[in-house]
C-alpha positions in Angstrom: 61.6 -27.5 24.7 64.0 -28.5 27.5 65.0 -25.9 30.1 68.0 -25.8 32.4 68.8 -24.2 35.8 72.1 -22.8 37.0 72.3 -21.7 40.6 75.0 -19.7 42.4 74.5 -20.3 46.1 76.5 -17.8 48.2 76.9 -16.5 51.7 75.0 -13.3 50.9 72.6 -14.2 48.1 71.4 -17.0 45.9 71.1 -16.5 42.1 69.1 -18.8 39.9 69.2 -18.6 36.1 66.8 -20.3 33.7 68.0 -21.1 30.2 67.1 -23.0 27.1 69.5 -24.8 24.8 71.4 -21.6 23.8 70.4 -18.7 25.9 69.9 -17.4 29.4 66.3 -16.4 29.8 65.9 -14.9 33.3 67.5 -14.8 36.6 66.1 -14.5 40.1 67.6 -13.8 43.5 66.9 -15.0 47.0 68.6 -14.9 50.4 71.9 -16.7 51.3 72.2 -20.5 50.9 75.7 -21.2 52.3 74.8 -24.0 54.8 77.9 -23.4 57.0 77.0 -19.7 57.5 73.2 -19.7 57.6 72.2 -23.2 58.5 70.1 -25.8 56.7 66.7 -24.1 57.2 67.7 -20.8 55.6 69.7 -22.6 52.8 66.7 -24.7 51.9 64.3 -21.7 51.9 66.7 -19.6 49.7 67.4 -22.3 47.2 63.8 -23.3 46.7 62.6 -19.7 46.6 65.2 -18.7 43.9 64.1 -21.7 41.7 60.4 -21.0 42.0 60.9 -17.2 41.3 63.1 -17.9 38.3 60.7 -20.4 36.8 57.7 -18.1 37.4 59.6 -15.2 35.7 60.4 -17.5 32.7 56.8 -18.7 32.5 57.7 -22.4 32.8 56.7 -25.2 35.2 59.2 -26.9 37.4 58.5 -30.1 35.5 60.0 -28.6 32.4 63.5 -28.4 33.9 65.7 -31.1 32.4 68.9 -30.6 34.5 70.2 -28.4 37.3 73.7 -27.4 38.3 74.4 -25.7 41.7 77.7 -24.1 42.6 78.3 -23.4 46.2 81.1 -22.9 48.7 82.1 -26.1 50.5 80.3 -28.3 47.9 83.4 -30.6 47.8 82.1 -31.9 51.2 79.8 -34.7 50.4 77.4 -34.0 53.3 76.9 -30.4 52.2 76.5 -31.4 48.6 73.9 -34.1 49.6 72.0 -31.6 51.7 71.8 -29.1 48.8 70.7 -31.8 46.4 68.1 -33.0 48.8 66.6 -29.5 49.3 66.2 -29.1 45.5 65.0 -32.6 45.0 61.9 -31.7 47.1 60.7 -29.5 44.2 62.7 -30.9 41.1 62.4 -34.4 39.8 65.3 -34.3 37.3 69.1 -34.7 37.9 70.8 -32.1 40.1 74.6 -31.6 40.1 76.3 -29.9 43.0 79.8 -28.5 42.4 82.1 -25.9 44.0 81.5 -22.2 43.5 85.0 -22.0 42.0 84.1 -24.5 39.3 81.1 -22.6 38.0 83.1 -19.3 38.1 85.9 -20.9 36.1 83.4 -22.2 33.6 81.7 -18.8 33.3 85.1 -17.1 32.7 86.9 -19.5 30.3 84.5 -22.3 29.2 86.9 -25.3 28.7 90.0 -23.1 28.2 92.9 -22.3 30.6 92.9 -19.4 33.0 92.7 -18.2 36.6 89.6 -17.0 38.3 89.8 -15.0 41.6 86.7 -15.0 43.7 86.1 -12.4 46.4 82.7 -12.4 47.9 81.8 -13.3 51.5 84.9 -15.5 51.3 87.8 -15.6 48.8 89.7 -18.2 46.7 91.8 -18.4 43.5 91.3 -21.3 41.1 92.9 -22.1 37.8 93.2 -24.6 34.9 96.3 -24.9 32.7 96.4 -25.8 29.0 96.6 -29.5 29.8 93.5 -29.4 32.0 95.2 -29.6 35.4 93.5 -27.5 38.1 94.8 -25.9 41.2 93.4 -23.7 44.0 94.8 -21.4 46.5 93.2 -19.8 49.6 89.6 -20.4 50.5 90.5 -21.8 53.9 87.5 -20.1 55.7 86.8 -16.9 57.4 88.4 -17.8 60.8 91.8 -18.5 59.4 92.0 -17.1 55.9 89.7 -15.7 53.1 92.0 -12.7 52.7 90.5 -9.9 50.6 87.0 -11.2 51.1 84.0 -9.1 52.4 84.4 -10.9 55.8 88.2 -10.1 55.9 87.5 -6.4 54.9 85.0 -6.0 57.7 87.2 -7.5 60.3 90.2 -5.6 59.1 88.3 -2.3 59.0 87.4 -2.7 62.7 91.1 -3.4 63.5 92.2 -0.4 61.5 89.8 2.0 63.3 90.6 0.7 66.7 94.4 0.8 66.1 94.0 4.4 64.8 92.1 5.3 67.9 95.1 4.3 70.0 97.1 7.0 68.2 94.6 9.8 67.9 91.1 10.6 69.2 90.1 11.8 65.7 89.8 8.2 64.6 86.5 7.9 66.5 85.1 10.7 64.3 86.2 9.2 61.0 83.7 8.3 58.3 84.8 4.7 58.5 84.2 4.5 62.3 80.8 6.1 61.9 79.8 3.7 59.2 80.9 0.6 61.1 79.1 1.7 64.3 75.9 2.6 62.3 75.9 -0.8 60.6 76.1 -2.7 63.9 73.9 -0.3 65.8 76.5 0.6 68.4 77.4 4.0 69.9 81.1 3.9 70.5 84.3 2.2 69.5 84.3 0.3 72.8 80.9 -1.1 71.9 82.2 -1.9 68.4 85.1 -3.9 69.9 82.8 -5.8 72.2 80.5 -6.7 69.3 83.5 -7.8 67.3 84.7 -10.1 70.0 81.3 -11.7 70.7 80.6 -15.4 70.7 79.3 -16.6 68.3 81.2 -14.2 66.0 79.2 -11.4 64.3 78.6 -10.9 60.6 81.8 -9.1 59.6 80.8 -9.3 55.9 77.9 -6.9 56.6 80.5 -4.2 57.2 81.8 -4.4 53.6 79.4 -1.8 52.2 80.0 0.8 55.0 83.8 0.4 54.3 83.2 1.1 50.5 80.9 4.0 51.3 83.2 5.7 53.8 85.8 6.8 51.2 88.2 8.2 53.8 91.9 7.3 54.1 91.3 4.5 56.6 88.8 2.8 54.4 90.9 3.2 51.3 93.8 1.7 53.1 91.8 -1.4 54.0 90.5 -1.8 50.5 94.0 -1.4 49.0 95.2 -4.1 51.3 92.4 -6.3 50.2 93.3 -5.8 46.5 96.9 -6.8 47.3 95.9 -9.8 49.2 93.9 -11.0 46.3 96.9 -10.4 44.0 98.9 -12.7 46.3 96.5 -15.6 46.0 96.2 -15.1 42.3 100.0 -15.2 41.9 100.2 -18.6 43.7 98.0 -20.2 41.1 99.5 -18.4 38.2 103.1 -19.3 39.1 102.3 -22.9 40.0 100.2 -23.6 37.0 101.8 -21.4 34.4 105.3 -20.6 35.7 107.1 -22.3 32.9 104.5 -22.0 30.2 105.6 -19.9 27.3 102.5 -20.5 25.2 101.3 -16.9 25.5 99.4 -14.6 27.9 97.4 -16.3 30.7 93.7 -15.2 31.0 92.7 -13.9 34.5 89.2 -13.0 35.6 87.5 -11.9 38.7 84.1 -12.5 40.3 82.2 -11.7 43.5 80.7 -8.8 45.3 84.0 -7.3 46.5 85.2 -6.9 42.9 81.8 -5.8 41.7 81.2 -3.1 44.3 84.7 -1.9 45.4 86.5 0.1 42.6 89.6 0.5 44.8 90.0 -3.3 45.1 89.4 -3.8 41.3 92.0 -1.1 40.4 94.6 -2.3 42.9 94.2 -5.9 41.8 94.5 -5.0 38.1 97.4 -2.6 38.4 99.4 -4.7 40.9 99.0 -8.0 39.0 99.9 -6.4 35.7 103.0 -4.9 37.3 104.1 -8.2 38.9 103.1 -10.5 36.0 102.9 -8.6 32.7 101.9 -11.8 30.8 98.6 -12.0 32.8 95.8 -10.9 30.5 93.2 -9.6 32.9 89.5 -9.3 32.0 88.2 -6.1 33.6 84.6 -7.4 33.4 83.4 -9.0 36.7 82.2 -12.6 35.7 78.7 -13.9 36.7 79.3 -17.4 38.0 75.6 -18.4 37.5 76.3 -18.3 33.8 78.8 -21.1 34.3 76.4 -23.1 36.4 73.8 -22.9 33.6 76.4 -23.9 31.0 77.4 -26.9 33.1 73.8 -28.0 33.4 73.5 -28.0 29.6 76.7 -29.9 29.1 75.7 -32.6 31.7 72.4 -33.0 30.0 74.1 -33.5 26.7 76.6 -36.0 28.2 79.5 -33.6 27.8 82.1 -32.3 30.3 
């Protein structure tokens, strides 16, 4: 029996799914594999580890894999795609396809159909396909200049919110958000937090996402509310450009990524605000698993489909 691998390689974790012709059998997780963020050595380790663990859990040998599809941020750049393919080719002898993370997410959400997927993980992007098959993206320009609503953006914005609040009142330094941010980065004061944030090379702002969610104070909720609204904005760009004059019916919208999965405030703001601004958007409240799309694409490629 042939088996297939689908891999979702992100900036925080790598998920590998093993499936047969019709079902997903097991998944396994390893560390991050975004080359731009963690470098080639870590990416290679995480990718190979996720594959070995998934195959071991499924009770199959690497030689039984017929086709693999990997979705990753920045995969449109040929040098990055070639590097990822090369890491996996060291342990897999069958064809390996490398596509963008937005492509596997779109596949997981809508199969071949139309819709808009909004991704908010370490980075963020919106990607859509209309009823004629035309695709369009918005956002996803990288953490230094964009990725609004992402975990990186939330961490950076949270520090900004705490520091600006501390200019107005000394109480800001005692807030749950300030305490959580300082604890995560192992600093003792807001001055130290500011120095760490301005360090070169830049620190891992995405690591602050969980302390922001855990804080649950007004400052944290304000940051997460802003994140939800930023993600609505990027979704609206794709919706309006792809479906602005389409009167064929509601447009499916789905979400994926750790920000949507772990931050209820972001999910609720996104859902309510998008419904208010675009009532014809049909929003799936379930957070999509992109690795399922990668697995489906591997099957299709093996069968000669698209």
